[in-house]
All heavy atoms as atom14 arrays in JSON, in Angstrom:
{
  "sequence": "MATAEKLPFSWCDVEALPDLERLRVVLEALLDEEIVAALEAGRGRNDYPVRAMW",
  "atom14_mask": [
    [1, 1, 1, 1, 1, 1, 1, 1, 0, 0, 0, 0, 0, 0],
    [1, 1, 1, 1, 1, 0, 0, 0, 0, 0, 0, 0, 0, 0],
    [1, 1, 1, 1, 1, 1, 1, 0, 0, 0, 0, 0, 0, 0],
    [1, 1, 1, 1, 1, 0, 0, 0, 0, 0, 0, 0, 0, 0],
    [1, 1, 1, 1, 1, 1, 1, 1, 1, 0, 0, 0, 0, 0],
    [1, 1, 1, 1, 1, 1, 1, 1, 1, 0, 0, 0, 0, 0],
    [1, 1, 1, 1, 1, 1, 1, 1, 0, 0, 0, 0, 0, 0],
    [1, 1, 1, 1, 1, 1, 1, 0, 0, 0, 0, 0, 0, 0],
    [1, 1, 1, 1, 1, 1, 1, 1, 1, 1, 1, 0, 0, 0],
    [1, 1, 1, 1, 1, 1, 0, 0, 0, 0, 0, 0, 0, 0],
    [1, 1, 1, 1, 1, 1, 1, 1, 1, 1, 1, 1, 1, 1],
    [1, 1, 1, 1, 1, 1, 0, 0, 0, 0, 0, 0, 0, 0],
    [1, 1, 1, 1, 1, 1, 1, 1, 0, 0, 0, 0, 0, 0],
    [1, 1, 1, 1, 1, 1, 1, 0, 0, 0, 0, 0, 0, 0],
    [1, 1, 1, 1, 1, 1, 1, 1, 1, 0, 0, 0, 0, 0],
    [1, 1, 1, 1, 1, 0, 0, 0, 0, 0, 0, 0, 0, 0],
    [1, 1, 1, 1, 1, 1, 1, 1, 0, 0, 0, 0, 0, 0],
    [1, 1, 1, 1, 1, 1, 1, 0, 0, 0, 0, 0, 0, 0],
    [1, 1, 1, 1, 1, 1, 1, 1, 0, 0, 0, 0, 0, 0],
    [1, 1, 1, 1, 1, 1, 1, 1, 0, 0, 0, 0, 0, 0],
    [1, 1, 1, 1, 1, 1, 1, 1, 1, 0, 0, 0, 0, 0],
    [1, 1, 1, 1, 1, 1, 1, 1, 1, 1, 1, 0, 0, 0],
    [1, 1, 1, 1, 1, 1, 1, 1, 0, 0, 0, 0, 0, 0],
    [1, 1, 1, 1, 1, 1, 1, 1, 1, 1, 1, 0, 0, 0],
    [1, 1, 1, 1, 1, 1, 1, 0, 0, 0, 0, 0, 0, 0],
    [1, 1, 1, 1, 1, 1, 1, 0, 0, 0, 0, 0, 0, 0],
    [1, 1, 1, 1, 1, 1, 1, 1, 0, 0, 0, 0, 0, 0],
    [1, 1, 1, 1, 1, 1, 1, 1, 1, 0, 0, 0, 0, 0],
    [1, 1, 1, 1, 1, 0, 0, 0, 0, 0, 0, 0, 0, 0],
    [1, 1, 1, 1, 1, 1, 1, 1, 0, 0, 0, 0, 0, 0],
    [1, 1, 1, 1, 1, 1, 1, 1, 0, 0, 0, 0, 0, 0],
    [1, 1, 1, 1, 1, 1, 1, 1, 0, 0, 0, 0, 0, 0],
    [1, 1, 1, 1, 1, 1, 1, 1, 1, 0, 0, 0, 0, 0],
    [1, 1, 1, 1, 1, 1, 1, 1, 1, 0, 0, 0, 0, 0],
    [1, 1, 1, 1, 1, 1, 1, 1, 0, 0, 0, 0, 0, 0],
    [1, 1, 1, 1, 1, 1, 1, 0, 0, 0, 0, 0, 0, 0],
    [1, 1, 1, 1, 1, 0, 0, 0, 0, 0, 0, 0, 0, 0],
    [1, 1, 1, 1, 1, 0, 0, 0, 0, 0, 0, 0, 0, 0],
    [1, 1, 1, 1, 1, 1, 1, 1, 0, 0, 0, 0, 0, 0],
    [1, 1, 1, 1, 1, 1, 1, 1, 1, 0, 0, 0, 0, 0],
    [1, 1, 1, 1, 1, 0, 0, 0, 0, 0, 0, 0, 0, 0],
    [1, 1, 1, 1, 0, 0, 0, 0, 0, 0, 0, 0, 0, 0],
    [1, 1, 1, 1, 1, 1, 1, 1, 1, 1, 1, 0, 0, 0],
    [1, 1, 1, 1, 0, 0, 0, 0, 0, 0, 0, 0, 0, 0],
    [1, 1, 1, 1, 1, 1, 1, 1, 1, 1, 1, 0, 0, 0],
    [1, 1, 1, 1, 1, 1, 1, 1, 0, 0, 0, 0, 0, 0],
    [1, 1, 1, 1, 1, 1, 1, 1, 0, 0, 0, 0, 0, 0],
    [1, 1, 1, 1, 1, 1, 1, 1, 1, 1, 1, 1, 0, 0],
    [1, 1, 1, 1, 1, 1, 1, 0, 0, 0, 0, 0, 0, 0],
    [1, 1, 1, 1, 1, 1, 1, 0, 0, 0, 0, 0, 0, 0],
    [1, 1, 1, 1, 1, 1, 1, 1, 1, 1, 1, 0, 0, 0],
    [1, 1, 1, 1, 1, 0, 0, 0, 0, 0, 0, 0, 0, 0],
    [1, 1, 1, 1, 1, 1, 1, 1, 0, 0, 0, 0, 0, 0],
    [1, 1, 1, 1, 1, 1, 1, 1, 1, 1, 1, 1, 1, 1]
  ],
  "atom14_positions": [
    [[0.85, -1.14, 0.02], [-0.02, -0.02, 0.0], [0.89, 1.19, -0.05], [1.83, 1.36, 0.8], [-0.93, 0.02, 1.22], [-1.74, 1.25, 1.37], [-2.6, 1.44, 2.9], [-3.88, 0.28, 2.72], [0.0, 0.0, 0.0], [0.0, 0.0, 0.0], [0.0, 0.0, 0.0], [0.0, 0.0, 0.0], [0.0, 0.0, 0.0], [0.0, 0.0, 0.0]],
    [[0.63, 2.16, -0.87], [1.4, 3.43, -0.98], [0.8, 4.46, -0.06], [-0.44, 4.51, 0.11], [1.41, 3.87, -2.43], [0.0, 0.0, 0.0], [0.0, 0.0, 0.0], [0.0, 0.0, 0.0], [0.0, 0.0, 0.0], [0.0, 0.0, 0.0], [0.0, 0.0, 0.0], [0.0, 0.0, 0.0], [0.0, 0.0, 0.0], [0.0, 0.0, 0.0]],
    [[1.7, 5.23, 0.51], [1.23, 6.33, 1.34], [1.67, 7.64, 0.67], [2.72, 7.71, 0.05], [1.85, 6.27, 2.76], [3.27, 6.33, 2.61], [1.42, 4.98, 3.47], [0.0, 0.0, 0.0], [0.0, 0.0, 0.0], [0.0, 0.0, 0.0], [0.0, 0.0, 0.0], [0.0, 0.0, 0.0], [0.0, 0.0, 0.0], [0.0, 0.0, 0.0]],
    [[0.84, 8.62, 0.86], [1.15, 9.94, 0.31], [1.75, 10.81, 1.35], [1.22, 10.96, 2.44], [-0.15, 10.56, -0.27], [0.0, 0.0, 0.0], [0.0, 0.0, 0.0], [0.0, 0.0, 0.0], [0.0, 0.0, 0.0], [0.0, 0.0, 0.0], [0.0, 0.0, 0.0], [0.0, 0.0, 0.0], [0.0, 0.0, 0.0], [0.0, 0.0, 0.0]],
    [[2.88, 11.36, 1.07], [3.57, 12.28, 1.95], [3.35, 13.71, 1.48], [3.24, 13.96, 0.29], [5.08, 12.0, 2.0], [5.42, 10.75, 2.64], [6.98, 10.57, 2.73], [7.65, 11.64, 2.94], [7.5, 9.47, 2.61], [0.0, 0.0, 0.0], [0.0, 0.0, 0.0], [0.0, 0.0, 0.0], [0.0, 0.0, 0.0], [0.0, 0.0, 0.0]],
    [[3.28, 14.6, 2.41], [3.1, 16.0, 2.1], [4.45, 16.55, 1.76], [5.41, 16.48, 2.53], [2.5, 16.75, 3.3], [2.39, 18.19, 3.1], [1.12, 18.54, 2.41], [0.93, 20.06, 2.38], [0.53, 20.61, 1.17], [0.0, 0.0, 0.0], [0.0, 0.0, 0.0], [0.0, 0.0, 0.0], [0.0, 0.0, 0.0], [0.0, 0.0, 0.0]],
    [[4.67, 17.05, 0.57], [5.87, 17.56, 0.08], [6.0, 19.03, 0.62], [5.07, 19.77, 0.67], [6.08, 17.49, -1.37], [6.03, 16.11, -2.02], [6.06, 16.2, -3.56], [7.25, 15.36, -1.57], [0.0, 0.0, 0.0], [0.0, 0.0, 0.0], [0.0, 0.0, 0.0], [0.0, 0.0, 0.0], [0.0, 0.0, 0.0], [0.0, 0.0, 0.0]],
    [[7.27, 19.48, 0.82], [7.5, 20.83, 1.28], [7.4, 21.86, 0.17], [7.69, 23.0, 0.34], [8.9, 20.81, 1.91], [9.58, 19.66, 1.2], [8.51, 18.65, 0.89], [0.0, 0.0, 0.0], [0.0, 0.0, 0.0], [0.0, 0.0, 0.0], [0.0, 0.0, 0.0], [0.0, 0.0, 0.0], [0.0, 0.0, 0.0], [0.0, 0.0, 0.0]],
    [[7.1, 21.4, -1.08], [7.0, 22.26, -2.24], [5.95, 21.69, -3.18], [5.5, 20.58, -3.03], [8.34, 22.4, -2.95], [8.85, 21.0, -3.32], [8.55, 20.49, -4.59], [9.71, 20.31, -2.52], [9.04, 19.28, -5.01], [10.24, 19.06, -2.94], [9.85, 18.56, -4.13], [0.0, 0.0, 0.0], [0.0, 0.0, 0.0], [0.0, 0.0, 0.0]],
    [[5.6, 22.53, -4.16], [4.6, 22.07, -5.14], [5.41, 21.8, -6.44], [6.28, 22.49, -6.84], [3.64, 23.22, -5.42], [2.96, 23.02, -6.6], [0.0, 0.0, 0.0], [0.0, 0.0, 0.0], [0.0, 0.0, 0.0], [0.0, 0.0, 0.0], [0.0, 0.0, 0.0], [0.0, 0.0, 0.0], [0.0, 0.0, 0.0], [0.0, 0.0, 0.0]],
    [[5.11, 20.61, -7.06], [5.71, 20.28, -8.33], [5.44, 21.29, -9.37], [6.24, 21.53, -10.23], [5.28, 18.85, -8.77], [6.08, 17.81, -8.05], [5.55, 16.88, -7.14], [7.49, 17.52, -8.18], [6.58, 16.06, -6.68], [7.8, 16.4, -7.28], [8.49, 18.08, -8.87], [9.01, 15.94, -7.12], [9.83, 17.51, -8.69], [10.03, 16.46, -7.86]],
    [[4.29, 21.9, -9.3], [3.94, 22.93, -10.29], [4.87, 24.1, -10.2], [5.33, 24.68, -11.18], [2.48, 23.43, -10.09], [1.25, 22.11, -10.46], [0.0, 0.0, 0.0], [0.0, 0.0, 0.0], [0.0, 0.0, 0.0], [0.0, 0.0, 0.0], [0.0, 0.0, 0.0], [0.0, 0.0, 0.0], [0.0, 0.0, 0.0], [0.0, 0.0, 0.0]],
    [[5.3, 24.42, -8.91], [6.24, 25.53, -8.77], [7.58, 25.15, -9.35], [8.25, 26.02, -9.94], [6.38, 25.81, -7.27], [5.13, 26.43, -6.69], [4.24, 26.89, -7.44], [4.97, 26.37, -5.45], [0.0, 0.0, 0.0], [0.0, 0.0, 0.0], [0.0, 0.0, 0.0], [0.0, 0.0, 0.0], [0.0, 0.0, 0.0], [0.0, 0.0, 0.0]],
    [[7.98, 23.93, -9.12], [9.32, 23.45, -9.64], [9.25, 23.42, -11.15], [10.16, 23.89, -11.83], [9.65, 22.1, -9.06], [10.92, 21.55, -9.74], [9.79, 22.15, -7.58], [0.0, 0.0, 0.0], [0.0, 0.0, 0.0], [0.0, 0.0, 0.0], [0.0, 0.0, 0.0], [0.0, 0.0, 0.0], [0.0, 0.0, 0.0], [0.0, 0.0, 0.0]],
    [[8.22, 22.89, -11.74], [8.09, 22.82, -13.22], [8.09, 24.19, -13.84], [8.43, 24.41, -15.03], [6.87, 22.01, -13.62], [7.11, 20.52, -13.28], [5.84, 19.68, -13.58], [4.84, 20.29, -13.88], [5.96, 18.47, -13.52], [0.0, 0.0, 0.0], [0.0, 0.0, 0.0], [0.0, 0.0, 0.0], [0.0, 0.0, 0.0], [0.0, 0.0, 0.0]],
    [[7.62, 25.18, -13.14], [7.53, 26.56, -13.64], [8.84, 27.27, -13.68], [8.97, 28.29, -14.36], [6.48, 27.36, -12.86], [0.0, 0.0, 0.0], [0.0, 0.0, 0.0], [0.0, 0.0, 0.0], [0.0, 0.0, 0.0], [0.0, 0.0, 0.0], [0.0, 0.0, 0.0], [0.0, 0.0, 0.0], [0.0, 0.0, 0.0], [0.0, 0.0, 0.0]],
    [[9.83, 26.8, -13.0], [11.13, 27.43, -12.91], [11.87, 27.23, -14.26], [11.71, 26.26, -14.97], [11.97, 26.81, -11.83], [11.54, 27.07, -10.41], [12.39, 26.23, -9.42], [11.55, 28.52, -10.02], [0.0, 0.0, 0.0], [0.0, 0.0, 0.0], [0.0, 0.0, 0.0], [0.0, 0.0, 0.0], [0.0, 0.0, 0.0], [0.0, 0.0, 0.0]],
    [[12.73, 28.18, -14.58], [13.56, 28.01, -15.78], [14.52, 26.87, -15.52], [14.82, 26.51, -14.38], [14.32, 29.35, -15.9], [13.59, 30.32, -15.04], [12.82, 29.53, -14.0], [0.0, 0.0, 0.0], [0.0, 0.0, 0.0], [0.0, 0.0, 0.0], [0.0, 0.0, 0.0], [0.0, 0.0, 0.0], [0.0, 0.0, 0.0], [0.0, 0.0, 0.0]],
    [[15.06, 26.23, -16.6], [15.95, 25.11, -16.46], [17.17, 25.36, -15.58], [17.49, 24.5, -14.69], [16.47, 24.68, -17.84], [15.38, 24.09, -18.69], [14.28, 23.68, -18.1], [15.51, 24.0, -19.92], [0.0, 0.0, 0.0], [0.0, 0.0, 0.0], [0.0, 0.0, 0.0], [0.0, 0.0, 0.0], [0.0, 0.0, 0.0], [0.0, 0.0, 0.0]],
    [[17.84, 26.52, -15.73], [19.0, 26.73, -14.94], [18.66, 26.93, -13.4], [19.42, 26.52, -12.53], [19.77, 27.97, -15.44], [20.49, 27.75, -16.78], [21.15, 29.05, -17.19], [21.47, 26.64, -16.69], [0.0, 0.0, 0.0], [0.0, 0.0, 0.0], [0.0, 0.0, 0.0], [0.0, 0.0, 0.0], [0.0, 0.0, 0.0], [0.0, 0.0, 0.0]],
    [[17.5, 27.52, -13.17], [17.04, 27.65, -11.8], [16.73, 26.3, -11.15], [17.1, 26.04, -9.99], [15.82, 28.54, -11.66], [15.4, 28.87, -10.33], [16.33, 29.68, -9.49], [17.28, 30.33, -10.07], [16.22, 29.7, -8.31], [0.0, 0.0, 0.0], [0.0, 0.0, 0.0], [0.0, 0.0, 0.0], [0.0, 0.0, 0.0], [0.0, 0.0, 0.0]],
    [[16.14, 25.4, -11.94], [15.89, 24.06, -11.43], [17.21, 23.28, -11.19], [17.31, 22.63, -10.2], [15.06, 23.23, -12.42], [13.56, 23.44, -12.26], [12.78, 22.49, -13.08], [12.83, 22.97, -14.43], [12.27, 22.38, -15.46], [11.6, 21.3, -15.32], [12.37, 22.91, -16.7], [0.0, 0.0, 0.0], [0.0, 0.0, 0.0], [0.0, 0.0, 0.0]],
    [[18.15, 23.51, -12.04], [19.45, 22.85, -11.9], [20.09, 23.38, -10.61], [20.67, 22.63, -9.78], [20.36, 23.16, -13.04], [21.78, 22.54, -12.92], [21.82, 21.09, -12.77], [22.64, 23.03, -14.1], [0.0, 0.0, 0.0], [0.0, 0.0, 0.0], [0.0, 0.0, 0.0], [0.0, 0.0, 0.0], [0.0, 0.0, 0.0], [0.0, 0.0, 0.0]],
    [[20.04, 24.67, -10.3], [20.6, 25.28, -9.1], [19.91, 24.65, -7.85], [20.56, 24.34, -6.93], [20.34, 26.79, -9.1], [21.0, 27.45, -7.88], [20.67, 28.94, -7.78], [19.22, 29.17, -7.57], [18.6, 28.95, -6.46], [19.25, 28.48, -5.38], [17.31, 29.1, -6.33], [0.0, 0.0, 0.0], [0.0, 0.0, 0.0], [0.0, 0.0, 0.0]],
    [[18.6, 24.5, -7.91], [17.88, 23.91, -6.8], [18.33, 22.47, -6.53], [18.57, 22.06, -5.36], [16.34, 23.93, -7.03], [15.59, 23.14, -6.03], [15.84, 25.35, -7.07], [0.0, 0.0, 0.0], [0.0, 0.0, 0.0], [0.0, 0.0, 0.0], [0.0, 0.0, 0.0], [0.0, 0.0, 0.0], [0.0, 0.0, 0.0], [0.0, 0.0, 0.0]],
    [[18.54, 21.74, -7.59], [18.99, 20.35, -7.45], [20.39, 20.28, -6.89], [20.67, 19.53, -5.93], [18.93, 19.56, -8.74], [19.66, 18.24, -8.7], [17.48, 19.42, -9.23], [0.0, 0.0, 0.0], [0.0, 0.0, 0.0], [0.0, 0.0, 0.0], [0.0, 0.0, 0.0], [0.0, 0.0, 0.0], [0.0, 0.0, 0.0], [0.0, 0.0, 0.0]],
    [[21.31, 21.09, -7.43], [22.7, 21.09, -6.92], [22.75, 21.5, -5.46], [23.63, 21.01, -4.7], [23.53, 21.96, -7.81], [23.76, 21.43, -9.26], [24.56, 22.37, -10.11], [24.41, 20.05, -9.27], [0.0, 0.0, 0.0], [0.0, 0.0, 0.0], [0.0, 0.0, 0.0], [0.0, 0.0, 0.0], [0.0, 0.0, 0.0], [0.0, 0.0, 0.0]],
    [[21.94, 22.47, -5.08], [22.01, 22.88, -3.65], [21.49, 21.75, -2.74], [21.85, 21.63, -1.61], [21.1, 24.09, -3.49], [21.75, 25.42, -4.01], [20.91, 26.61, -3.82], [19.72, 26.45, -3.41], [21.37, 27.74, -4.14], [0.0, 0.0, 0.0], [0.0, 0.0, 0.0], [0.0, 0.0, 0.0], [0.0, 0.0, 0.0], [0.0, 0.0, 0.0]],
    [[20.58, 20.93, -3.22], [19.98, 19.86, -2.39], [20.88, 18.62, -2.32], [20.74, 17.85, -1.42], [18.64, 19.48, -2.96], [0.0, 0.0, 0.0], [0.0, 0.0, 0.0], [0.0, 0.0, 0.0], [0.0, 0.0, 0.0], [0.0, 0.0, 0.0], [0.0, 0.0, 0.0], [0.0, 0.0, 0.0], [0.0, 0.0, 0.0], [0.0, 0.0, 0.0]],
    [[21.79, 18.49, -3.28], [22.67, 17.25, -3.33], [23.66, 17.3, -2.15], [24.21, 18.42, -1.89], [23.42, 17.17, -4.61], [22.62, 16.73, -5.83], [23.56, 16.75, -7.06], [22.07, 15.32, -5.64], [0.0, 0.0, 0.0], [0.0, 0.0, 0.0], [0.0, 0.0, 0.0], [0.0, 0.0, 0.0], [0.0, 0.0, 0.0], [0.0, 0.0, 0.0]],
    [[23.97, 16.2, -1.6], [25.02, 16.06, -0.63], [26.26, 15.73, -1.45], [26.75, 14.6, -1.46], [24.73, 14.99, 0.41], [23.45, 15.2, 1.15], [23.16, 14.02, 2.07], [23.53, 16.48, 1.99], [0.0, 0.0, 0.0], [0.0, 0.0, 0.0], [0.0, 0.0, 0.0], [0.0, 0.0, 0.0], [0.0, 0.0, 0.0], [0.0, 0.0, 0.0]],
    [[26.8, 16.77, -2.09], [27.9, 16.52, -3.09], [29.19, 16.1, -2.46], [30.02, 15.46, -3.09], [28.04, 17.74, -4.0], [28.39, 18.98, -3.33], [28.2, 19.07, -2.12], [28.81, 19.89, -4.03], [0.0, 0.0, 0.0], [0.0, 0.0, 0.0], [0.0, 0.0, 0.0], [0.0, 0.0, 0.0], [0.0, 0.0, 0.0], [0.0, 0.0, 0.0]],
    [[29.48, 16.46, -1.22], [30.73, 16.02, -0.61], [30.8, 14.48, -0.54], [31.85, 13.9, -0.87], [30.86, 16.56, 0.82], [32.16, 16.24, 1.5], [33.4, 16.75, 0.69], [33.32, 17.83, 0.1], [34.38, 15.94, 0.66], [0.0, 0.0, 0.0], [0.0, 0.0, 0.0], [0.0, 0.0, 0.0], [0.0, 0.0, 0.0], [0.0, 0.0, 0.0]],
    [[29.68, 13.81, -0.2], [29.64, 12.37, -0.22], [29.83, 11.79, -1.62], [30.48, 10.78, -1.77], [28.33, 11.88, 0.45], [28.17, 12.23, 1.82], [26.77, 11.88, 2.41], [26.1, 11.05, 1.76], [26.42, 12.37, 3.45], [0.0, 0.0, 0.0], [0.0, 0.0, 0.0], [0.0, 0.0, 0.0], [0.0, 0.0, 0.0], [0.0, 0.0, 0.0]],
    [[29.22, 12.44, -2.58], [29.36, 11.98, -3.96], [30.79, 12.08, -4.42], [31.37, 11.1, -4.97], [28.41, 12.73, -4.9], [26.97, 12.49, -4.56], [28.72, 12.47, -6.32], [25.96, 13.39, -5.23], [0.0, 0.0, 0.0], [0.0, 0.0, 0.0], [0.0, 0.0, 0.0], [0.0, 0.0, 0.0], [0.0, 0.0, 0.0], [0.0, 0.0, 0.0]],
    [[31.36, 13.22, -4.23], [32.82, 13.49, -4.62], [33.69, 12.51, -3.92], [34.63, 11.94, -4.51], [33.13, 14.94, -4.42], [34.67, 15.16, -4.63], [32.4, 15.81, -5.32], [0.0, 0.0, 0.0], [0.0, 0.0, 0.0], [0.0, 0.0, 0.0], [0.0, 0.0, 0.0], [0.0, 0.0, 0.0], [0.0, 0.0, 0.0], [0.0, 0.0, 0.0]],
    [[33.54, 12.29, -2.6], [34.4, 11.43, -1.85], [34.3, 10.02, -2.4], [35.27, 9.28, -2.53], [34.04, 11.43, -0.37], [0.0, 0.0, 0.0], [0.0, 0.0, 0.0], [0.0, 0.0, 0.0], [0.0, 0.0, 0.0], [0.0, 0.0, 0.0], [0.0, 0.0, 0.0], [0.0, 0.0, 0.0], [0.0, 0.0, 0.0], [0.0, 0.0, 0.0]],
    [[33.17, 9.57, -2.74], [32.92, 8.2, -3.29], [33.57, 8.09, -4.67], [34.21, 7.09, -4.97], [31.43, 7.92, -3.46], [0.0, 0.0, 0.0], [0.0, 0.0, 0.0], [0.0, 0.0, 0.0], [0.0, 0.0, 0.0], [0.0, 0.0, 0.0], [0.0, 0.0, 0.0], [0.0, 0.0, 0.0], [0.0, 0.0, 0.0], [0.0, 0.0, 0.0]],
    [[33.46, 9.16, -5.52], [34.07, 9.15, -6.8], [35.62, 9.14, -6.66], [36.26, 8.39, -7.45], [33.64, 10.27, -7.66], [32.19, 10.27, -8.1], [31.78, 11.6, -8.71], [31.99, 9.17, -9.11], [0.0, 0.0, 0.0], [0.0, 0.0, 0.0], [0.0, 0.0, 0.0], [0.0, 0.0, 0.0], [0.0, 0.0, 0.0], [0.0, 0.0, 0.0]],
    [[36.15, 9.86, -5.75], [37.59, 9.88, -5.53], [38.15, 8.56, -4.96], [39.24, 8.25, -5.27], [37.99, 11.02, -4.53], [37.83, 12.39, -5.2], [38.1, 13.53, -4.22], [37.97, 13.32, -3.03], [38.51, 14.58, -4.7], [0.0, 0.0, 0.0], [0.0, 0.0, 0.0], [0.0, 0.0, 0.0], [0.0, 0.0, 0.0], [0.0, 0.0, 0.0]],
    [[37.31, 7.85, -4.22], [37.75, 6.61, -3.64], [37.68, 5.45, -4.72], [38.28, 4.42, -4.54], [36.9, 6.28, -2.42], [0.0, 0.0, 0.0], [0.0, 0.0, 0.0], [0.0, 0.0, 0.0], [0.0, 0.0, 0.0], [0.0, 0.0, 0.0], [0.0, 0.0, 0.0], [0.0, 0.0, 0.0], [0.0, 0.0, 0.0], [0.0, 0.0, 0.0]],
    [[36.88, 5.69, -5.74], [36.63, 4.64, -6.73], [37.87, 4.44, -7.56], [38.83, 5.16, -7.51], [0.0, 0.0, 0.0], [0.0, 0.0, 0.0], [0.0, 0.0, 0.0], [0.0, 0.0, 0.0], [0.0, 0.0, 0.0], [0.0, 0.0, 0.0], [0.0, 0.0, 0.0], [0.0, 0.0, 0.0], [0.0, 0.0, 0.0], [0.0, 0.0, 0.0]],
    [[37.8, 3.33, -8.32], [38.87, 3.06, -9.25], [38.45, 3.42, -10.63], [37.26, 3.33, -10.99], [39.2, 1.57, -9.22], [39.62, 1.09, -7.78], [39.84, -0.33, -7.74], [41.04, -0.59, -8.54], [41.65, -1.78, -8.62], [41.12, -2.82, -7.98], [42.73, -2.0, -9.37], [0.0, 0.0, 0.0], [0.0, 0.0, 0.0], [0.0, 0.0, 0.0]],
    [[39.37, 3.8, -11.42], [39.03, 4.18, -12.79], [40.01, 5.21, -13.38], [41.11, 5.36, -12.8], [0.0, 0.0, 0.0], [0.0, 0.0, 0.0], [0.0, 0.0, 0.0], [0.0, 0.0, 0.0], [0.0, 0.0, 0.0], [0.0, 0.0, 0.0], [0.0, 0.0, 0.0], [0.0, 0.0, 0.0], [0.0, 0.0, 0.0], [0.0, 0.0, 0.0]],
    [[39.64, 5.82, -14.38], [40.55, 6.8, -15.04], [40.69, 8.02, -14.11], [39.81, 8.43, -13.43], [39.94, 7.23, -16.36], [39.84, 6.09, -17.28], [39.27, 6.49, -18.58], [40.01, 7.6, -19.19], [39.89, 7.95, -20.46], [39.13, 7.32, -21.22], [40.61, 8.86, -20.91], [0.0, 0.0, 0.0], [0.0, 0.0, 0.0], [0.0, 0.0, 0.0]],
    [[41.89, 8.59, -14.21], [42.14, 9.78, -13.44], [42.71, 10.92, -14.3], [43.69, 11.64, -13.87], [42.99, 9.53, -12.22], [44.4, 9.03, -12.59], [44.63, 8.75, -13.79], [45.24, 8.93, -11.69], [0.0, 0.0, 0.0], [0.0, 0.0, 0.0], [0.0, 0.0, 0.0], [0.0, 0.0, 0.0], [0.0, 0.0, 0.0], [0.0, 0.0, 0.0]],
    [[42.14, 11.0, -15.5], [42.66, 12.0, -16.46], [42.4, 13.42, -15.91], [43.16, 14.34, -16.14], [41.9, 11.9, -17.79], [42.19, 10.55, -18.49], [43.06, 9.84, -17.97], [41.49, 10.31, -19.5], [0.0, 0.0, 0.0], [0.0, 0.0, 0.0], [0.0, 0.0, 0.0], [0.0, 0.0, 0.0], [0.0, 0.0, 0.0], [0.0, 0.0, 0.0]],
    [[41.31, 13.57, -15.21], [40.92, 14.87, -14.69], [40.6, 14.74, -13.19], [39.94, 13.73, -12.78], [39.74, 15.46, -15.38], [39.98, 15.63, -16.9], [39.52, 14.71, -17.76], [40.71, 16.72, -17.37], [39.74, 14.81, -19.14], [40.9, 16.88, -18.76], [40.45, 15.92, -19.6], [40.66, 16.04, -20.91], [0.0, 0.0, 0.0], [0.0, 0.0, 0.0]],
    [[40.94, 15.72, -12.37], [40.54, 15.66, -10.93], [38.99, 15.69, -10.76], [38.31, 16.4, -11.4], [41.15, 16.88, -10.32], [42.1, 17.51, -11.33], [41.69, 16.88, -12.66], [0.0, 0.0, 0.0], [0.0, 0.0, 0.0], [0.0, 0.0, 0.0], [0.0, 0.0, 0.0], [0.0, 0.0, 0.0], [0.0, 0.0, 0.0], [0.0, 0.0, 0.0]],
    [[38.55, 14.79, -9.85], [37.13, 14.72, -9.61], [36.51, 16.06, -9.2], [35.45, 16.46, -9.77], [36.8, 13.63, -8.58], [35.33, 13.61, -8.17], [37.19, 12.25, -9.14], [0.0, 0.0, 0.0], [0.0, 0.0, 0.0], [0.0, 0.0, 0.0], [0.0, 0.0, 0.0], [0.0, 0.0, 0.0], [0.0, 0.0, 0.0], [0.0, 0.0, 0.0]],
    [[37.12, 16.71, -8.3], [36.56, 17.95, -7.75], [36.49, 19.05, -8.84], [35.51, 19.81, -8.92], [37.36, 18.51, -6.59], [37.17, 17.62, -5.33], [37.85, 18.07, -4.12], [37.66, 17.13, -3.08], [36.57, 17.03, -2.29], [35.62, 17.9, -2.44], [36.55, 16.13, -1.36], [0.0, 0.0, 0.0], [0.0, 0.0, 0.0], [0.0, 0.0, 0.0]],
    [[37.51, 19.12, -9.66], [37.47, 20.1, -10.77], [36.37, 19.82, -11.78], [35.67, 20.72, -12.27], [38.82, 20.14, -11.45], [0.0, 0.0, 0.0], [0.0, 0.0, 0.0], [0.0, 0.0, 0.0], [0.0, 0.0, 0.0], [0.0, 0.0, 0.0], [0.0, 0.0, 0.0], [0.0, 0.0, 0.0], [0.0, 0.0, 0.0], [0.0, 0.0, 0.0]],
    [[36.14, 18.47, -12.09], [35.15, 18.13, -12.99], [33.71, 18.29, -12.45], [32.76, 18.65, -13.13], [35.29, 16.72, -13.46], [36.53, 16.47, -14.27], [36.67, 17.56, -15.68], [35.29, 16.96, -16.67], [0.0, 0.0, 0.0], [0.0, 0.0, 0.0], [0.0, 0.0, 0.0], [0.0, 0.0, 0.0], [0.0, 0.0, 0.0], [0.0, 0.0, 0.0]],
    [[33.63, 18.08, -11.1], [32.26, 18.31, -10.47], [31.94, 19.75, -10.5], [30.86, 20.14, -10.76], [32.33, 17.79, -9.01], [31.0, 17.86, -8.39], [30.65, 18.81, -7.45], [29.8, 17.09, -8.63], [29.36, 18.61, -7.06], [28.81, 17.63, -7.75], [29.53, 16.09, -9.45], [27.54, 17.07, -7.7], [28.23, 15.5, -9.39], [27.27, 15.98, -8.52]]
  ]
}
């Protein structure tokens, strides 16, 4: 059974924002330190520094 949660915002408000403003909202909400740390700990190519590319 699915439950409906009350969101702290309206999707209509989000959809009405310009693309760059929506991107800014998403980037502010991300816990990017954890993402960057995980990417730096990973194995793979290191042509470019993770933090600079983020």
